[in-house]
C-alpha positions as CSV (number, residue, x, y, z in Angstrom):
1,M,23.3,14.5,-11.4
2,S,26.0,13.6,-9.0
3,K,25.3,10.6,-6.6
4,S,25.9,12.9,-3.8
5,Y,23.2,15.3,-5.0
6,A,20.9,12.9,-5.9
7,D,20.9,11.4,-2.2
8,E,20.5,14.7,-0.6
9,K,17.8,14.5,2.0
10,I,15.2,16.8,1.2
11,L,12.3,15.8,3.8
12,S,11.9,13.8,7.1
13,Y,8.1,13.2,7.4
14,N,7.1,11.0,10.3
15,D,9.3,8.1,10.0
16,V,10.0,8.6,6.3
17,V,13.2,10.5,4.6
18,L,12.8,11.5,1.1
19,R,15.9,12.3,-1.1
20,R,16.6,14.5,-4.1
21,S,16.4,11.6,-6.6
22,D,12.7,11.1,-5.3
23,L,11.6,14.3,-6.8
24,D,13.0,13.1,-10.1
25,I,11.0,10.0,-10.1
26,L,7.9,11.8,-9.5
27,S,8.7,14.6,-12.3
28,G,8.8,11.9,-14.8
29,P,7.2,8.9,-16.0
30,Y,9.0,6.6,-13.6
31,F,8.3,3.4,-11.6
32,L,7.8,4.7,-8.0
33,N,9.9,3.5,-5.3
34,D,9.6,2.4,-1.7
35,R,10.1,5.7,-0.2
36,I,7.3,7.4,-2.2
37,I,4.9,4.9,-1.6
38,E,5.8,4.8,2.2
39,F,5.5,8.6,2.3
40,Y,2.0,8.7,0.7
41,F,0.6,5.8,3.0
42,S,2.2,7.8,6.1
43,Y,0.3,11.2,4.7
44,L,-2.8,9.0,4.0
45,S,-2.5,7.8,7.9
46,S,-2.4,11.4,8.9
47,C,-5.4,12.3,7.2
48,H,-7.2,9.3,8.5
49,P,-5.9,9.0,11.9
50,S,-8.7,6.5,12.9
51,Q,-7.2,3.7,15.2
52,D,-8.9,1.1,13.1
53,I,-7.0,1.8,9.7
54,L,-3.5,0.4,9.3
55,L,-1.4,1.3,6.2
56,V,1.6,-0.9,6.1
57,P,5.0,0.4,4.8
58,P,6.5,-1.4,1.9
59,S,9.4,-2.7,3.7
60,I,7.6,-4.0,6.6
61,A,5.1,-5.8,4.0
62,F,8.1,-7.1,2.1
63,W,9.7,-8.5,5.5
64,I,6.3,-10.2,6.7
65,M,6.0,-11.7,3.0
66,K,9.7,-13.2,3.1
67,C,10.1,-13.8,6.9
68,P,12.1,-17.1,7.0
69,V,11.2,-18.0,10.6
70,I,7.5,-18.3,11.8
71,E,8.3,-17.3,15.5
72,A,10.1,-14.2,14.5
73,L,7.0,-13.1,12.6
74,K,5.0,-13.3,15.5
75,D,7.0,-10.9,17.6
76,F,7.5,-8.8,14.6
77,L,3.6,-8.3,13.9
78,E,2.8,-7.9,17.6
79,P,3.2,-4.1,17.6
80,L,1.1,-3.6,14.5
81,H,-1.9,-4.7,16.7
82,L,-3.5,-6.3,13.8
83,T,-6.4,-7.8,15.6
84,D,-7.4,-4.1,16.5
85,K,-7.8,-3.2,13.0
86,T,-10.6,-3.1,10.6
87,L,-8.9,-2.1,7.6
88,I,-5.3,-3.1,6.7
89,I,-3.6,-2.1,3.6
90,F,-0.3,-3.8,2.2
91,P,1.7,-2.7,-0.6
92,I,2.8,-5.8,-2.7
93,N,6.3,-5.8,-4.6
94,D,7.3,-8.5,-6.8
95,N,10.8,-8.4,-5.8
96,D,12.3,-12.0,-5.1
97,D,15.7,-11.2,-3.9
98,V,15.8,-10.2,-0.3
99,S,19.4,-9.0,-0.6
100,Q,18.4,-6.2,-3.1
101,A,16.9,-3.3,-1.7
102,E,14.0,-1.4,-3.8
103,G,14.0,-4.4,-6.2
104,G,11.1,-5.7,-8.3
105,S,9.3,-4.5,-11.2
106,H,5.7,-4.2,-10.3
107,W,3.3,-3.1,-7.5
108,S,-0.1,-4.2,-6.4
109,L,-2.3,-3.8,-3.3
110,L,-3.7,-6.2,-0.8
111,A,-6.5,-5.0,1.6
112,Y,-7.9,-6.8,4.5
113,Y,-11.4,-5.7,5.7
114,R,-12.4,-7.2,8.9
115,N,-16.1,-6.6,8.4
116,A,-16.1,-9.1,5.7
117,N,-13.2,-11.3,6.9
118,L,-11.6,-10.9,3.7
119,F,-8.1,-10.1,1.7
120,V,-8.8,-8.2,-1.8
121,H,-5.9,-8.1,-4.1
122,H,-6.0,-5.1,-6.5
123,D,-3.4,-5.7,-9.4
124,S,-3.2,-3.1,-12.2
125,T,-1.9,-5.6,-14.5
126,S,-4.1,-8.6,-14.7
127,S,-2.8,-11.1,-11.9
128,M,1.0,-10.3,-12.3
129,N,1.4,-10.1,-8.6
130,K,-0.9,-12.8,-7.4
131,E,1.8,-15.1,-6.4
132,P,3.4,-12.7,-3.9
133,A,0.2,-11.5,-3.0
134,E,-0.6,-14.8,-1.8
135,Q,2.5,-15.5,-0.3
136,L,1.8,-12.3,2.2
137,Y,-1.8,-13.6,2.9
138,K,-0.7,-16.9,4.1
139,A,2.0,-15.3,6.0
140,V,-0.3,-12.9,8.0
141,V,-3.6,-14.4,7.7
142,G,-3.2,-16.6,11.0
143,Y,-2.6,-13.3,13.0
144,I,-5.6,-11.3,11.9
145,G,-7.6,-13.0,14.7
146,L,-11.1,-12.6,14.2
147,S,-12.9,-13.2,17.5
148,N,-16.3,-13.7,16.5
149,S,-15.8,-16.2,13.5
150,A,-14.1,-19.6,13.4
151,S,-13.4,-19.3,9.7
152,E,-10.1,-18.2,8.2
153,A,-10.2,-15.0,6.2
154,K,-10.4,-15.6,2.5
155,F,-8.1,-14.0,-0.5
156,L,-10.0,-12.6,-3.3
157,E,-8.3,-11.7,-6.7
158,C,-10.4,-8.6,-7.6
159,P,-11.5,-9.4,-11.3
160,D,-12.4,-5.7,-11.8
161,S,-9.7,-4.0,-10.7
162,P,-8.6,-0.7,-12.5
163,K,-5.8,-1.5,-15.2
164,Q,-2.9,0.7,-16.0
165,V,-2.2,2.0,-19.6
166,N,1.5,2.0,-19.6
167,G,4.4,0.2,-18.1
168,Y,5.3,2.3,-15.0
169,D,2.2,3.6,-13.2
170,C,1.6,0.5,-10.9
171,G,3.0,2.3,-7.8
172,L,0.6,5.2,-8.6
173,Y,-2.4,2.7,-8.9
174,V,-1.4,1.5,-5.3
175,T,-1.6,5.1,-3.9
176,A,-4.7,5.9,-5.7
177,I,-6.4,2.9,-4.8
178,A,-5.4,3.0,-1.1
179,R,-6.7,6.6,-1.2
180,V,-10.1,5.6,-2.5
181,I,-10.5,2.6,-0.1
182,C,-9.4,4.7,3.0
183,C,-12.2,7.5,2.1
184,W,-14.7,4.8,1.4
185,H,-13.9,3.0,4.8
186,V,-14.4,6.4,6.7
187,N,-17.7,7.4,4.8
188,N,-19.3,4.0,4.9
189,E,-18.6,2.8,8.5
190,N,-22.3,2.4,9.2
191,T,-23.2,0.6,6.0
192,E,-24.3,-3.0,5.8
193,R,-21.4,-5.3,7.2
194,N,-20.5,-7.2,4.0
195,S,-20.4,-4.1,1.8
196,L,-17.0,-3.4,-0.1
197,W,-15.4,-0.6,-2.0
198,F,-15.2,-2.0,-5.2
199,S,-17.7,0.3,-7.1
200,S,-15.9,3.2,-5.6
201,V,-12.7,2.0,-7.0
202,K,-13.8,1.4,-10.3
203,E,-15.5,4.7,-10.8
204,Q,-12.9,6.8,-9.2
205,V,-9.4,5.3,-10.2
206,T,-9.4,6.3,-14.0
207,P,-6.2,6.9,-15.8
208,P,-6.4,10.4,-15.5
209,F,-7.1,10.2,-11.8
210,V,-4.0,8.3,-11.5
211,A,-1.9,10.4,-13.7
212,G,-3.0,13.3,-11.4
213,M,-1.7,11.5,-8.4
214,R,1.9,11.9,-9.7
215,S,1.8,15.6,-9.6
216,E,-0.2,15.7,-6.6
217,I,2.1,13.6,-4.4
218,L,5.1,15.9,-5.9
219,A,3.2,19.1,-4.9
220,L,2.5,17.5,-1.4
221,I,6.1,16.8,-1.0
222,K,7.4,20.3,-2.0
223,D,4.7,21.8,0.4
224,K,5.9,19.7,3.3
225,M,9.5,20.9,2.2
226,A,8.6,24.5,2.5
227,R,7.2,24.1,5.9
228,Q,9.8,22.1,7.5
């Protein structure tokens, strides 16, 4: 496949532009890139248009994590209206080179739930991404702004998060867990204040469910392409 063909734009969806090469990633057993995760997060946002849910694109999550100037971070975060959100989901990538676009070799997910004042890290490969997840947590925790609590939000490494069974599905686990958490939140808004989504994630995010996400996202993209 020529480079120009692989780079051909196939879909513009909200603020996300997908290219021909993204279809090849979803067609085979490959590591998901930033664009595919951003597309699915944007799709989930459309499915759950609640003003209290925020799914942060990978590029913005990475910038927050690596921002070298604290003052610049404050201005950057202001348009996200973090203090207005009950549920915030960040994709975490272990890329350590800020000059390398779409670098890294592992994805995980960090979710903040205001009702419990807690950040929860879901990693499908033990705690491989704990360090970058904690780095993002430390960067953003001061901007969450929980008005009715004097305590700072805590960080929890989820010990029972579903584990991948191969070396390339980590991004699919991020999309699957994000989907389950969003559904859990929408369906459990009136449950007790400190209730969390752990049992829903454990029950639903199984290897077959995750494997199905690849074909589901591919079919979703092709459907959007046919409609544009």
